[in-house]
N, C-alpha and C positions, 0 to 999 in steps of 0.2 A: 026847594027840594029837601025832603026830610032825610034824616040819617039812614033809615032803613031802605028808602028808595034809591039812595046813592050807593049803598052797599049792594043792592040788587043789580043796579046797572053795572057796577064793577064786576060782579059775578057773571053777568051775562056777557060782558066783553071778554072775560077770560075763557068762559065756556065756548063762546063763538070762535075765538082764536084756536082753541083746542080742537074743535070740530073741523075747522077749515084746514088746519095744519096737522092733522092726525099722523100721517106718515112721517112728516118732518120731526115731530116730537117723539117718535118711536126710535129714532136713530140713537145709537149708543152714546155718542158724544153729547148730544142735546139732553138726553135723559140724565147723564152724569152731571151735566152743568146745572140742570134744574133740580137735582137732588138737594142742592144747597138752598136753604130757605131764603138767604139773602139774595141770591140770583133770581129766585122765583119772584120775590117781592119787587125787585128792580124791573123785571119783565112785565109784571102786572101793572106797576106804576106807569111804565112807558105806554102800555096799551090804553090805559084809562086817561092819562093826562095828555098824551100825544104832544109832548114838548120836545124840543131839540135836545135839551140837557138830559132828559130821561132816556132818550134813545142812545145818546152818547155814553151814558152811565152803563147801560146794558152792553153796548158795544165794547167799551173798555173792560168791563168785568169779563166778557167772553174772551177777549184777546188775551187777558192775563191767564184765564183758565186754560185756553188752548196752548199758550206758551208753556204752561206747567205740564200739560199732557205731552207735548212734543219733547220736553226735557226729560220727563220720566221714561218715555219710550226710547229715547236715545240712550239713556243710562242703562236701561234693561237690556237693550240690544248689545251695548258695549260689554256689559258684564257677561252676557250669554256667550258672545264670540270670544271673549278673553278666556272663559272657562273651556270652550271648545278647543282653542289653540293650546291651552295648558294641558288638557287631556291628550291631545294629539301628540304633543312634544313628549310627554312621559310614556305614552304607548310606544312611540318610535324608539325612545331610549331603551325601553324594556326589551324591544325586539332586537336591538343592536347588541346590547350587553346584558343578556338575561341573568348571567351568574352574578354580576355585580350587585343586583338588586335582590337576589334570592339567598338570603343568609341562612335559611334553614338547611341548605346543603352543607354549609360549613359551620354549623352551630358549635360543634366541639372544637373546631380549629381556633376560634377566638377572633379577635380583631387583628387583621393582617398589618394595617398601617401603623399600629401602635408598637410594633416590635422594635426594640433597639438594634439588635443584631439581625441581619437579614438571613432568613432561612429559606431553603428551597420550598417551593409550593408543594412538591411531592411529599415532604416530611409533614406537612400540615394537613394533608387529606386523610380523614379517618373513615370515610365511607369506602368500603372495598370496591364497589362498582365504579365510583368516581376515580379512585386511585388507579384501577386497571385502565380506565379510559385515558387518564393522564399519561400513564406509562406507554400507551400505544401511540401517543402523539409524536411527531417528529421532534428532534431536539430544538429546532427553530421555533416550533409552536410551543413547546414546553417553556422555553426561555421567555417568549412573549407573554404567556400566561403567568409565569412567575413574576415578571416585572409589573404586569398589569394588576394582579390581585394581591401579591405579597408586598410589593413596594409602592403600589398606588400610582404607577406611571400612567400617563394618558397615551393614546395612540400616536399623537404628534411627538411626544417625548421619545417613545420607542423608535419611531421612524427617523427622527433626527440622530439618535444614537447609532442606529444601524445604517444610516445614510440611504434609506429607501423611502418610497412614498408612503403616505399615511394609508392609502388605499391598499397597498400590499400588506401592511400590518393588519388592517381591518379584514382583508380576505383570509389571511392565515388564522386570525382569531375566529372568524365565522366558521371556517372549516374545522377548527379544533372544537368549537362548541357543538358542531354537528356530531363529531365523534364522541364527545362526552355525553351528549343526549342519547346516542345509540347505546352506550354502556350503562347509562343510568336507567334505560328502559322508557324514556319519554319521547 
């Protein structure tokens, strides 16, 4: 058999395989596998030589390729759902304590937690509408807001100091925020 007739028979085998398995070769996974010239050469060699080691070589290379695909898919899904959980956490946090993340309302007041002497939150409010809203809060709500925003206390700290539940602190805080939003016009 001459070299050109051997090459023609190889080409015919590959072409025959492609014709018989047209729909199989169109699947995304197989297309991506065969985009690599090494994988394509291994498959052509297995088709032409029909030896056990050639089939095993194709099988092994496909298994490695497939494991890599599975690993990439797992990592992408993990990153995606971690990002979703991260966004969900920060969105919920923003809904629960919107004023703690919106410093534009308190730009002129400065950083509350860095003050050495503790001032009343009322003294630090420079926006008239917010100040009016703060003045309309109950003394209980004003104290909670002062501790939360001036002193940097958490709901659990306030609750343990007042010997009430954290939910009671959260409810008072939420109602106070509603009042402040009304006065701020939001």
